[in-house]
Backbone bond lengths (Angstrom), bond angles and torsions (degrees), N, CA, C in turn:
res aa  C-N    CA-C-N  psi(-1)  N-CA   C-N-CA  omega(-1)  CA-C   N-CA-C  phi
1 M - - - 1.436 - - 1.523 108.86 -
2 Y 1.307 115.74 137.98 1.457 121.97 178.99 1.519 108.33 -100.73
3 S 1.309 116.75 132.33 1.459 121.51 -179.70 1.522 109.07 -121.53
4 A 1.309 116.29 138.96 1.460 121.10 179.03 1.516 109.44 -138.31
5 Q 1.315 115.32 147.38 1.452 120.97 175.40 1.515 106.85 -115.58
6 C 1.321 116.82 133.54 1.467 119.21 -177.63 1.513 110.21 -142.73
7 R 1.303 114.29 165.78 1.449 122.38 175.50 1.519 106.67 -122.76
8 I 1.308 116.80 129.75 1.455 121.42 -179.10 1.520 108.37 -101.97
9 R 1.307 115.10 127.25 1.460 120.52 178.53 1.516 107.88 -121.43
10 G 1.315 116.94 121.83 1.455 121.72 -177.55 1.511 112.45 -78.50
11 I 1.319 115.02 157.26 1.456 120.21 176.80 1.527 111.35 -109.84
12 T 1.338 116.13 -5.57 1.456 121.36 175.78 1.525 108.07 -131.63
13 P 1.317 117.52 159.46 1.469 118.98 178.61 1.528 111.45 -60.60
14 L 1.311 115.87 144.72 1.453 121.93 -178.79 1.523 109.25 -100.89
15 L 1.313 115.79 129.70 1.458 121.52 174.30 1.520 107.09 -112.20
16 Q 1.302 115.65 117.54 1.465 119.27 176.02 1.518 107.78 -131.49
17 H 1.304 115.11 142.74 1.452 119.22 -179.04 1.520 109.58 -152.70
18 R 1.272 115.92 133.57 1.459 121.96 174.36 1.516 106.43 -137.68
19 L 1.300 116.08 159.62 1.456 119.32 178.51 1.518 109.67 -75.23
20 S 1.314 115.72 130.53 1.464 119.83 177.67 1.522 108.98 -72.79
21 P 1.326 117.83 159.59 1.474 120.19 178.44 1.535 112.02 -57.54
22 E 1.339 116.69 -35.24 1.460 119.83 179.71 1.528 110.68 -66.63
23 T 1.331 116.75 -42.25 1.463 120.88 179.28 1.517 110.68 -66.34
24 Q 1.324 116.61 -40.62 1.461 119.92 177.91 1.526 111.15 -62.07
25 A 1.327 116.36 -41.74 1.462 120.33 179.49 1.530 110.80 -63.42
26 K 1.330 116.65 -40.37 1.461 120.30 178.44 1.522 111.37 -64.30
27 M 1.332 116.59 -38.59 1.461 120.40 -179.30 1.528 111.04 -69.22
28 E 1.327 117.00 -30.24 1.461 120.79 -178.85 1.530 112.56 -76.36
29 Q 1.309 116.83 -17.59 1.462 120.90 177.94 1.529 108.23 -82.32
30 R 1.296 115.77 83.09 1.458 120.74 -177.26 1.521 110.44 -74.03
31 G 1.308 114.70 140.38 1.449 120.52 175.15 1.513 114.53 86.11
32 K 1.313 118.03 -10.22 1.458 120.41 178.82 1.518 108.11 -99.83
33 K 1.311 116.61 116.39 1.458 120.98 -178.64 1.522 109.75 -104.86
34 S 1.299 114.34 137.61 1.453 120.56 178.85 1.519 108.70 -104.73
35 T 1.328 115.93 136.33 1.461 119.81 178.44 1.515 111.24 -98.07
36 A 1.316 117.23 -9.12 1.460 121.00 -179.74 1.520 110.25 -75.20
37 A 1.317 115.93 145.66 1.459 120.79 177.89 1.524 109.18 -73.78
38 P 1.344 117.93 134.32 1.467 119.77 -179.51 1.523 111.35 -71.11
39 D 1.315 115.71 149.98 1.458 121.71 177.16 1.529 108.43 -97.25
40 W 1.325 116.40 106.54 1.466 121.29 -175.73 1.525 112.97 -93.18
41 T 1.334 118.37 0.39 1.460 120.00 -174.75 1.523 113.05 -66.27
42 Q 1.328 117.61 -28.52 1.457 120.48 -178.67 1.524 113.25 -109.74
43 E 1.334 116.61 0.89 1.467 118.85 -176.30 1.528 111.87 -60.67
44 W 1.323 117.99 -39.43 1.464 119.94 -177.61 1.521 111.31 -61.93
45 R 1.314 117.74 -33.19 1.470 120.30 178.39 1.529 110.82 -69.12
46 Q 1.321 116.38 -36.68 1.460 120.39 179.98 1.519 111.42 -73.44
47 A 1.333 116.96 -28.38 1.459 120.98 -176.48 1.525 112.66 -87.38
48 L 1.307 117.36 -11.20 1.467 122.58 -176.77 1.529 110.17 -77.17
49 Y 1.326 116.99 139.07 1.466 120.76 173.00 1.524 107.39 -80.65
50 H 1.316 116.45 110.59 1.461 120.34 179.36 1.516 109.89 -150.12
51 D 1.329 114.58 155.48 1.461 121.23 176.69 1.529 106.99 -81.91
52 P 1.322 118.57 117.83 1.462 119.85 -175.94 1.532 113.56 -63.57
53 D 1.320 117.71 -26.77 1.468 119.98 -178.66 1.525 112.04 -77.03
54 S 1.337 116.18 -48.37 1.460 119.63 -176.49 1.520 113.43 -96.56
55 G 1.342 116.99 -19.53 1.464 120.34 -178.42 1.517 113.60 80.75
56 I 1.321 117.37 5.44 1.459 121.23 -178.93 1.527 109.69 -72.99
57 V 1.338 116.01 130.77 1.462 121.95 177.81 1.523 107.73 -83.22
58 Y 1.332 117.16 137.03 1.456 120.64 -179.21 1.517 110.86 -138.00
59 Q 1.296 115.89 165.29 1.458 123.44 174.52 1.522 106.98 -110.93
60 P 1.329 119.31 129.27 1.462 120.54 -179.66 1.530 111.75 -59.82
61 S 1.319 116.33 143.07 1.463 121.11 -177.28 1.523 112.00 -61.16
62 E 1.323 117.60 -34.59 1.469 120.51 179.17 1.533 110.88 -64.66
63 S 1.319 117.13 -35.06 1.469 120.37 177.18 1.524 111.55 -66.06
64 I 1.326 116.13 -39.86 1.461 120.48 178.83 1.522 110.23 -65.86
65 L 1.327 117.25 -44.20 1.462 120.93 179.63 1.529 110.89 -62.17
66 Q 1.325 117.37 -45.19 1.468 120.04 -179.85 1.526 111.47 -64.65
67 A 1.320 118.06 -34.98 1.467 121.37 176.55 1.528 110.37 -65.66
68 M 1.340 116.95 -39.59 1.465 120.62 178.23 1.525 110.95 -65.80
69 I 1.331 117.02 -41.05 1.469 121.11 179.38 1.516 110.40 -64.00
70 K 1.323 116.44 -43.68 1.468 120.11 -179.81 1.530 110.88 -64.45
71 A 1.318 117.00 -43.04 1.460 120.58 179.10 1.529 111.57 -65.44
72 A 1.335 116.89 -38.10 1.467 120.95 -179.36 1.523 111.45 -66.33
73 G 1.316 117.52 -23.34 1.459 121.15 177.53 1.518 113.09 -69.23
74 N 1.320 116.81 -13.04 1.468 121.28 179.19 1.521 113.16 -98.03
75 I 1.321 117.76 -2.37 1.468 121.61 -177.49 1.526 108.81 -113.40
76 Q 1.317 116.22 118.74 1.458 120.49 -177.99 1.526 111.49 -85.13
77 V 1.343 115.00 146.11 1.460 122.16 177.20 1.535 106.97 -79.73
78 P 1.334 118.15 123.52 1.469 120.01 -179.30 1.529 111.73 -59.90
79 G 1.320 116.66 133.86 1.457 122.49 176.62 1.524 114.89 79.09
80 K 1.323 118.43 7.16 1.465 121.35 -178.03 1.529 112.14 -119.03
81 G 1.309 117.06 26.60 1.463 120.48 179.08 1.516 111.28 69.10
82 K 1.329 115.90 -126.49 1.469 120.47 -178.95 1.528 112.83 -94.87
83 K 1.307 117.67 11.03 1.470 122.66 179.16 1.529 109.48 -64.41
84 T 1.341 116.08 134.86 1.464 120.51 178.48 1.527 110.19 -112.02
85 Y 1.317 115.39 175.47 1.462 121.67 179.72 1.536 112.77 -82.01
86 K 1.314 118.29 2.04 1.460 122.45 -176.93 1.531 112.30 -55.38
87 D 1.324 117.03 -48.53 1.469 120.08 -178.87 1.528 111.93 -67.29
88 F 1.335 117.18 -31.29 1.459 120.39 178.20 1.526 110.33 -65.08
89 I 1.328 116.09 -44.12 1.463 119.80 179.59 1.532 110.16 -64.34
90 K 1.328 116.82 -43.98 1.467 120.76 178.63 1.534 111.31 -58.31
91 S 1.327 116.52 -38.40 1.462 121.41 -174.24 1.517 113.90 -81.68
92 F 1.325 117.09 -35.32 1.462 119.09 -167.50 1.517 115.93 -112.23
93 V 1.313 119.50 -13.65 1.464 120.68 -175.74 1.518 109.64 -102.51
94 V 1.326 115.59 127.87 1.456 122.44 176.06 1.529 106.70 -126.87
95 I 1.319 115.42 126.09 1.470 119.30 179.73 1.517 108.46 -116.94
């Protein structure tokens, strides 16, 4: 098995968003309606993927793998007709 360590640096701004635990809990409370206006000033901090101890922002490994698979679907294998590298990435890359 070949192992590599790398650092990914983006060339465009990254937009990431996930539901915070508080938002998920509110959504699970079916039938209860709130009339208060939500406070969105801190929502972006709750939705950010970050290590709570160090504060380092990260991208989940599954997101990186899915991005690689999607990108590989646009690159054709030479001499194999319309075959792309998508299946190769699915089979051989583990993050």
